[in-house]
VEXZA-611817 format. One record per residue (C-alpha): x, y, z; residue in one letter. Coordinates in steps of 0.02 Angstrom, whole numbers, plus 50000, padded with zeros to 5 digits. Example, Ala and Ser with C-alpha at 12.3 -4.5 7.8 and 13.67 -1.06 7.14 Angstrom:
residues 2
+-------+-------+-------+---------+
:    xx :    yy :    zz : residuo :
+-------+-------+-------+---------+
: 50615 : 49775 : 50390 :       A :
: 50684 : 49947 : 50357 :       S :
+-------+-------+-------+---------+
This chain:
residues 414
+-------+-------+-------+---------+
:    xx :    yy :    zz : residuo :
+-------+-------+-------+---------+
: 47158 : 50671 : 48681 :       M :
: 47233 : 50763 : 48530 :       P :
: 47419 : 50734 : 48506 :       F :
: 47444 : 50923 : 48502 :       A :
: 47400 : 50933 : 48687 :       V :
: 47546 : 50817 : 48727 :       Y :
: 47658 : 50924 : 48617 :       V :
: 47614 : 51075 : 48724 :       L :
: 47659 : 50973 : 48878 :       G :
: 47829 : 50933 : 48801 :       L :
: 47865 : 51117 : 48773 :       A :
: 47814 : 51158 : 48951 :       V :
: 47932 : 51020 : 49011 :       F :
: 48080 : 51109 : 48930 :       A :
: 48026 : 51277 : 48999 :       Q :
: 47994 : 51206 : 49172 :       G :
: 48169 : 51133 : 49173 :       T :
: 48239 : 51305 : 49135 :       S :
: 48135 : 51384 : 49273 :       E :
: 48195 : 51270 : 49412 :       F :
: 48366 : 51207 : 49357 :       M :
: 48464 : 51356 : 49423 :       L :
: 48449 : 51287 : 49600 :       S :
: 48587 : 51163 : 49554 :       G :
: 48691 : 51282 : 49447 :       L :
: 48712 : 51439 : 49553 :       L :
: 48887 : 51400 : 49620 :       S :
: 48954 : 51365 : 49446 :       G :
: 48876 : 51522 : 49374 :       I :
: 48943 : 51631 : 49516 :       A :
: 49119 : 51562 : 49497 :       A :
: 49122 : 51573 : 49307 :       D :
: 49053 : 51749 : 49295 :       L :
: 49143 : 51817 : 49449 :       G :
: 48987 : 51867 : 49548 :       V :
: 48924 : 51825 : 49721 :       S :
: 48802 : 51685 : 49758 :       L :
: 48669 : 51813 : 49803 :       S :
: 48693 : 51898 : 49634 :       A :
: 48677 : 51729 : 49549 :       A :
: 48518 : 51701 : 49649 :       G :
: 48444 : 51856 : 49569 :       L :
: 48437 : 51757 : 49407 :       L :
: 48299 : 51654 : 49487 :       T :
: 48210 : 51810 : 49548 :       S :
: 48218 : 51889 : 49375 :       A :
: 48137 : 51735 : 49301 :       F :
: 48000 : 51735 : 49433 :       A :
: 47959 : 51919 : 49406 :       V :
: 47956 : 51892 : 49218 :       G :
: 47832 : 51749 : 49240 :       M :
: 47715 : 51852 : 49349 :       V :
: 47706 : 52005 : 49238 :       V :
: 47732 : 51914 : 49074 :       G :
: 47576 : 51805 : 49069 :       A :
: 47445 : 51943 : 49051 :       P :
: 47559 : 52058 : 48951 :       L :
: 47608 : 51925 : 48825 :       M :
: 47430 : 51860 : 48811 :       A :
: 47369 : 52037 : 48771 :       L :
: 47514 : 52062 : 48650 :       F :
: 47468 : 51906 : 48551 :       S :
: 47279 : 51901 : 48574 :       R :
: 47240 : 51949 : 48395 :       A :
: 47355 : 51815 : 48324 :       W :
: 47314 : 51635 : 48281 :       P :
: 47366 : 51528 : 48430 :       R :
: 47494 : 51428 : 48333 :       R :
: 47585 : 51586 : 48279 :       R :
: 47591 : 51648 : 48459 :       A :
: 47655 : 51481 : 48525 :       L :
: 47791 : 51473 : 48391 :       L :
: 47848 : 51651 : 48426 :       L :
: 47862 : 51621 : 48613 :       F :
: 47956 : 51458 : 48585 :       L :
: 48075 : 51540 : 48462 :       A :
: 48115 : 51680 : 48585 :       V :
: 48137 : 51553 : 48724 :       F :
: 48264 : 51453 : 48622 :       V :
: 48356 : 51609 : 48566 :       A :
: 48381 : 51679 : 48741 :       V :
: 48450 : 51513 : 48802 :       H :
: 48576 : 51510 : 48661 :       V :
: 48627 : 51689 : 48704 :       V :
: 48636 : 51642 : 48888 :       G :
: 48747 : 51493 : 48852 :       A :
: 48867 : 51601 : 48750 :       L :
: 48874 : 51762 : 48852 :       T :
: 49028 : 51802 : 48955 :       P :
: 48936 : 51936 : 49057 :       G :
: 48819 : 51927 : 49205 :       Y :
: 48712 : 52074 : 49146 :       G :
: 48669 : 51991 : 48981 :       V :
: 48628 : 51827 : 49070 :       L :
: 48513 : 51920 : 49190 :       L :
: 48424 : 52002 : 49043 :       A :
: 48403 : 51834 : 48954 :       T :
: 48322 : 51759 : 49110 :       R :
: 48193 : 51898 : 49116 :       F :
: 48155 : 51891 : 48929 :       V :
: 48150 : 51702 : 48934 :       G :
: 48024 : 51711 : 49076 :       A :
: 47915 : 51829 : 48973 :       L :
: 47916 : 51703 : 48831 :       A :
: 47885 : 51560 : 48950 :       N :
: 47738 : 51649 : 49032 :       A :
: 47662 : 51693 : 48864 :       G :
: 47679 : 51513 : 48805 :       F :
: 47602 : 51447 : 48966 :       W :
: 47453 : 51563 : 48954 :       A :
: 47418 : 51525 : 48771 :       V :
: 47453 : 51338 : 48791 :       A :
: 47325 : 51318 : 48931 :       L :
: 47189 : 51407 : 48832 :       S :
: 47235 : 51313 : 48673 :       T :
: 47237 : 51142 : 48756 :       A :
: 47064 : 51158 : 48834 :       V :
: 46993 : 51232 : 48673 :       A :
: 47043 : 51077 : 48575 :       M :
: 46945 : 50953 : 48681 :       V :
: 46763 : 50929 : 48734 :       P :
: 46705 : 50988 : 48905 :       D :
: 46725 : 50816 : 48984 :       R :
: 46913 : 50817 : 48943 :       L :
: 46959 : 50997 : 48986 :       K :
: 47030 : 50951 : 49156 :       G :
: 47134 : 50812 : 49080 :       R :
: 47200 : 50929 : 48946 :       A :
: 47252 : 51057 : 49076 :       A :
: 47334 : 50917 : 49175 :       A :
: 47440 : 50866 : 49026 :       V :
: 47507 : 51043 : 49008 :       V :
: 47540 : 51063 : 49195 :       V :
: 47614 : 50888 : 49195 :       G :
: 47759 : 50955 : 49092 :       G :
: 47816 : 51052 : 49246 :       V :
: 47806 : 50901 : 49361 :       T :
: 47907 : 50795 : 49240 :       I :
: 48034 : 50936 : 49235 :       A :
: 48048 : 50922 : 49425 :       C :
: 48074 : 50734 : 49415 :       V :
: 48187 : 50722 : 49262 :       V :
: 48238 : 50891 : 49193 :       G :
: 48303 : 50977 : 49350 :       V :
: 48411 : 50831 : 49410 :       P :
: 48475 : 50807 : 49232 :       A :
: 48521 : 50992 : 49224 :       G :
: 48617 : 50975 : 49387 :       A :
: 48712 : 50824 : 49319 :       V :
: 48755 : 50917 : 49158 :       L :
: 48813 : 51068 : 49257 :       G :
: 48923 : 50962 : 49368 :       E :
: 48999 : 50866 : 49221 :       S :
: 49016 : 50997 : 49082 :       W :
: 48979 : 51164 : 49164 :       G :
: 48821 : 51266 : 49185 :       W :
: 48817 : 51320 : 49004 :       R :
: 48785 : 51142 : 48948 :       S :
: 48619 : 51144 : 49042 :       A :
: 48566 : 51300 : 48944 :       F :
: 48614 : 51216 : 48780 :       W :
: 48514 : 51061 : 48831 :       A :
: 48356 : 51164 : 48863 :       V :
: 48373 : 51248 : 48693 :       A :
: 48398 : 51081 : 48605 :       I :
: 48251 : 50997 : 48692 :       V :
: 48140 : 51144 : 48641 :       S :
: 48175 : 51120 : 48455 :       L :
: 48071 : 50960 : 48433 :       P :
: 47930 : 51047 : 48525 :       A :
: 47941 : 51192 : 48402 :       F :
: 47926 : 51075 : 48253 :       V :
: 47785 : 50976 : 48334 :       A :
: 47685 : 51134 : 48374 :       V :
: 47708 : 51191 : 48194 :       L :
: 47639 : 51027 : 48128 :       R :
: 47503 : 50980 : 48254 :       T :
: 47424 : 51136 : 48332 :       V :
: 47281 : 51207 : 48226 :       P :
: 47308 : 51381 : 48162 :       G :
: 47152 : 51473 : 48221 :       G :
: 47122 : 51572 : 48378 :       R :
: 47098 : 51471 : 48535 :       G :
: 47176 : 51317 : 48457 :       G :
: 47039 : 51291 : 48327 :       T :
: 47042 : 51293 : 48140 :       D :
: 46903 : 51420 : 48133 :       V :
: 46941 : 51600 : 48178 :       E :
: 46824 : 51644 : 48321 :       A :
: 46751 : 51816 : 48346 :       D :
: 46871 : 51904 : 48465 :       P :
: 46808 : 51954 : 48637 :       V :
: 46851 : 52129 : 48692 :       S :
: 46986 : 52152 : 48824 :       V :
: 46864 : 52247 : 48934 :       R :
: 46741 : 52102 : 48929 :       E :
: 46876 : 51975 : 48971 :       E :
: 46938 : 52080 : 49117 :       L :
: 46759 : 52099 : 49178 :       R :
: 46740 : 51911 : 49183 :       V :
: 46908 : 51877 : 49266 :       L :
: 46893 : 52012 : 49399 :       T :
: 46714 : 51965 : 49443 :       G :
: 46660 : 51894 : 49612 :       P :
: 46660 : 51715 : 49550 :       R :
: 46841 : 51709 : 49494 :       L :
: 46933 : 51825 : 49614 :       R :
: 46928 : 51703 : 49761 :       P :
: 46977 : 51556 : 49650 :       V :
: 47130 : 51649 : 49587 :       L :
: 47176 : 51704 : 49763 :       L :
: 47158 : 51526 : 49826 :       T :
: 47271 : 51465 : 49685 :       M :
: 47405 : 51592 : 49730 :       A :
: 47398 : 51540 : 49914 :       L :
: 47409 : 51354 : 49872 :       V :
: 47560 : 51381 : 49759 :       Q :
: 47638 : 51497 : 49888 :       G :
: 47626 : 51357 : 50015 :       A :
: 47697 : 51231 : 49893 :       T :
: 47849 : 51330 : 49839 :       F :
: 47882 : 51400 : 50013 :       C :
: 47916 : 51225 : 50080 :       A :
: 47991 : 51158 : 49918 :       F :
: 48120 : 51298 : 49907 :       S :
: 48190 : 51259 : 50080 :       Y :
: 48177 : 51070 : 50073 :       L :
: 48367 : 51045 : 50067 :       E :
: 48407 : 51132 : 50234 :       P :
: 48256 : 51049 : 50314 :       L :
: 48316 : 50876 : 50265 :       L :
: 48500 : 50898 : 50302 :       T :
: 48492 : 51006 : 50459 :       R :
: 48328 : 50958 : 50540 :       E :
: 48285 : 50783 : 50481 :       T :
: 48466 : 50726 : 50488 :       G :
: 48478 : 50651 : 50314 :       L :
: 48636 : 50659 : 50211 :       G :
: 48656 : 50770 : 50058 :       A :
: 48631 : 50620 : 49945 :       G :
: 48450 : 50609 : 50002 :       W :
: 48409 : 50782 : 49935 :       V :
: 48394 : 50735 : 49749 :       P :
: 48301 : 50577 : 49801 :       V :
: 48177 : 50682 : 49900 :       S :
: 48156 : 50805 : 49757 :       L :
: 48122 : 50660 : 49639 :       A :
: 47994 : 50589 : 49763 :       L :
: 47907 : 50757 : 49771 :       F :
: 47908 : 50769 : 49581 :       G :
: 47841 : 50592 : 49562 :       A :
: 47701 : 50632 : 49683 :       G :
: 47665 : 50793 : 49589 :       A :
: 47652 : 50699 : 49424 :       F :
: 47531 : 50574 : 49503 :       A :
: 47429 : 50717 : 49575 :       G :
: 47414 : 50806 : 49409 :       V :
: 47361 : 50643 : 49325 :       T :
: 47229 : 50602 : 49456 :       V :
: 47162 : 50780 : 49461 :       A :
: 47149 : 50782 : 49272 :       G :
: 47033 : 50632 : 49278 :       R :
: 46918 : 50692 : 49417 :       F :
: 46922 : 50883 : 49411 :       A :
: 46801 : 50895 : 49264 :       D :
: 46662 : 50796 : 49347 :       G :
: 46688 : 50850 : 49528 :       H :
: 46790 : 51013 : 49528 :       P :
: 46725 : 51083 : 49693 :       V :
: 46746 : 50918 : 49786 :       A :
: 46924 : 50894 : 49721 :       V :
: 46975 : 51071 : 49770 :       V :
: 46892 : 51064 : 49942 :       A :
: 46969 : 50896 : 49984 :       T :
: 47140 : 50951 : 49922 :       G :
: 47137 : 51111 : 50025 :       L :
: 47088 : 51022 : 50185 :       A :
: 47212 : 50878 : 50169 :       V :
: 47354 : 50994 : 50115 :       L :
: 47328 : 51099 : 50271 :       T :
: 47344 : 50943 : 50378 :       V :
: 47491 : 50880 : 50274 :       G :
: 47600 : 51035 : 50288 :       W :
: 47560 : 51046 : 50474 :       S :
: 47608 : 50863 : 50496 :       A :
: 47774 : 50889 : 50406 :       L :
: 47815 : 51038 : 50516 :       A :
: 47782 : 50932 : 50671 :       L :
: 47868 : 50771 : 50615 :       T :
: 48016 : 50840 : 50516 :       A :
: 48136 : 50762 : 50642 :       G :
: 48087 : 50587 : 50585 :       S :
: 48169 : 50529 : 50422 :       P :
: 48039 : 50394 : 50390 :       V :
: 47888 : 50507 : 50415 :       L :
: 47968 : 50649 : 50317 :       T :
: 48010 : 50540 : 50167 :       L :
: 47835 : 50468 : 50173 :       G :
: 47751 : 50638 : 50176 :       L :
: 47853 : 50718 : 50036 :       I :
: 47777 : 50622 : 49888 :       P :
: 47603 : 50634 : 49966 :       L :
: 47620 : 50823 : 49981 :       L :
: 47681 : 50834 : 49801 :       G :
: 47528 : 50737 : 49745 :       L :
: 47408 : 50847 : 49844 :       L :
: 47492 : 51013 : 49800 :       A :
: 47497 : 50990 : 49612 :       F :
: 47334 : 50895 : 49606 :       G :
: 47244 : 51037 : 49695 :       T :
: 47334 : 51166 : 49588 :       G :
: 47280 : 51078 : 49428 :       T :
: 47100 : 51069 : 49489 :       A :
: 47103 : 51256 : 49526 :       L :
: 47170 : 51295 : 49352 :       I :
: 47031 : 51188 : 49277 :       T :
: 46906 : 51281 : 49386 :       R :
: 46966 : 51451 : 49323 :       V :
: 46958 : 51397 : 49142 :       L :
: 46785 : 51321 : 49169 :       G :
: 46717 : 51478 : 49252 :       L :
: 46787 : 51595 : 49120 :       A :
: 46725 : 51542 : 48948 :       P :
: 46699 : 51727 : 48913 :       G :
: 46886 : 51759 : 48931 :       A :
: 46966 : 51642 : 48804 :       P :
: 47127 : 51744 : 48790 :       T :
: 47162 : 51799 : 48969 :       L :
: 47095 : 51653 : 49073 :       A :
: 47255 : 51554 : 49048 :       G :
: 47358 : 51710 : 49078 :       A :
: 47275 : 51749 : 49244 :       F :
: 47295 : 51567 : 49298 :       S :
: 47480 : 51575 : 49254 :       T :
: 47502 : 51738 : 49349 :       T :
: 47415 : 51672 : 49505 :       A :
: 47520 : 51513 : 49496 :       F :
: 47685 : 51608 : 49483 :       N :
: 47636 : 51745 : 49605 :       L :
: 47622 : 51610 : 49736 :       G :
: 47787 : 51535 : 49678 :       A :
: 47868 : 51706 : 49704 :       T :
: 47790 : 51760 : 49868 :       V :
: 47798 : 51589 : 49954 :       G :
: 47990 : 51571 : 49956 :       P :
: 48005 : 51754 : 50007 :       W :
: 47890 : 51725 : 50157 :       A :
: 47985 : 51566 : 50203 :       G :
: 48149 : 51662 : 50195 :       G :
: 48081 : 51794 : 50314 :       L :
: 48036 : 51657 : 50438 :       A :
: 48210 : 51583 : 50425 :       L :
: 48296 : 51751 : 50446 :       D :
: 48189 : 51786 : 50599 :       A :
: 48270 : 51636 : 50684 :       G :
: 48120 : 51519 : 50692 :       F :
: 48221 : 51369 : 50631 :       G :
: 48225 : 51259 : 50478 :       Y :
: 48047 : 51199 : 50503 :       R :
: 47984 : 51377 : 50492 :       A :
: 47953 : 51379 : 50302 :       P :
: 47844 : 51224 : 50319 :       V :
: 47749 : 51311 : 50458 :       G :
: 47724 : 51460 : 50341 :       V :
: 47656 : 51338 : 50210 :       S :
: 47530 : 51273 : 50336 :       A :
: 47478 : 51452 : 50379 :       A :
: 47455 : 51495 : 50194 :       L :
: 47344 : 51342 : 50175 :       M :
: 47238 : 51399 : 50322 :       V :
: 47214 : 51564 : 50231 :       L :
: 47167 : 51470 : 50072 :       A :
: 47038 : 51370 : 50169 :       L :
: 46966 : 51529 : 50244 :       L :
: 46951 : 51610 : 50073 :       V :
: 46865 : 51456 : 50001 :       A :
: 46749 : 51437 : 50151 :       A :
: 46702 : 51621 : 50153 :       T :
: 46665 : 51617 : 49967 :       T :
: 46558 : 51461 : 49982 :       A :
: 46462 : 51537 : 50127 :       K :
: 46430 : 51701 : 50036 :       S :
: 46358 : 51608 : 49887 :       R :
: 46245 : 51494 : 49988 :       R :
: 46065 : 51556 : 49968 :       P :
: 45971 : 51603 : 50126 :       R :
: 45821 : 51502 : 50182 :       A :
: 45698 : 51633 : 50119 :       G :
: 45788 : 51642 : 49953 :       E :
: 45780 : 51452 : 49935 :       R :
: 45593 : 51451 : 49971 :       R :
: 45564 : 51592 : 49847 :       L :
: 45667 : 51501 : 49716 :       S :
: 45566 : 51342 : 49743 :       T :
: 45401 : 51438 : 49729 :       V :
: 45461 : 51522 : 49568 :       N :
: 45511 : 51355 : 49492 :       R :
: 45343 : 51280 : 49537 :       C :
: 45253 : 51430 : 49464 :       A :
: 45351 : 51416 : 49304 :       R :
: 45310 : 51232 : 49298 :       G :
: 45124 : 51270 : 49310 :       R :
: 45130 : 51410 : 49183 :       R :
: 45253 : 51328 : 49064 :       G :
: 45404 : 51409 : 48989 :       S :
: 45392 : 51580 : 48905 :       P :
: 45309 : 51567 : 48737 :       G :
: 45239 : 51394 : 48773 :       E :
: 45054 : 51366 : 48739 :       R :
: 44950 : 51272 : 48866 :       P :
: 44934 : 51090 : 48825 :       G :
: 45096 : 51078 : 48727 :       T :
: 45206 : 51015 : 48873 :       R :
: 45250 : 50830 : 48856 :       L :
+-------+-------+-------+---------+
């Protein structure tokens, strides 16, 4: 595996920390800037919206550039907005930096995924994608808790400074290790038209895969976003168990990304199908057994493993099915991923506000997984050839075997 792929994972780690760390900093931000907690919560929403719209827009914006130049620009903007955010005395400026930072993050994600898989042979593409996605899981395990500790000890601004500082080595490493050509190669490839890339990505083969990815991530982040009230008010665990549970989920997610990276290339359909089925059972089981501390703590890392392992396999599937969209395949994967991360918590919040209890978001996660299974099953059924078509296909193959391939003279077949 090229060292540059791990460099991309390091950069994604810093950006993933920024994306999720606000969950432990909102009270400090609200008090310091004199705004309500709900207003501080909009900082998270602004980042999510920027991620959803930013991936395709930034990929289109930079599609004519060498990949290294695009990655460096996005990283530079990301560092700059965190410095501005750490220094600003006003809420409006901080809100703007979160949105711009998300645009840069989304652009980097989209280009990094395409670049990573372009630098490795086909048999390692899943593992390369797993390294990039693994940066997010490490952020959940290490970066987010560390940001919370910094915010508690030195104020929320210190967490913003830390993200900017951690991003600087990634900037230098990208500059020195990532090849300069398009798609992560040294040779400038002939660009594919935007129309052709969109045709590939909106075709019948990829639409259901992208929808399934959004549903899986919606289920993941719906339950993950409301894990704290589930544990403290339903399971009966103390507040000290919340960071432990988050770390367990993150550790499981990292293991899932690692495992999926090793098996998704050779058996992508099997990995996705198994993940979808077991995740549906897993979220349903958590909703039913959330009153038991032992069962809940046992399920959390398993669900992290399944959620991020399945998500990684789906990303690999998109990139494998879209070789004709070298610029936008990573962008569409990023958008589907973050669309789910935006809609899932919103749906879980609706269930909570409706008075269905603290297990309701997990129930919503199970329902979203049922939808994902239905999409996958319907797609598989629609592609299965009918009996008559199979017989005709067999006859055609036999006929071709008797005649030989086009342009082949009789007697030349070995």
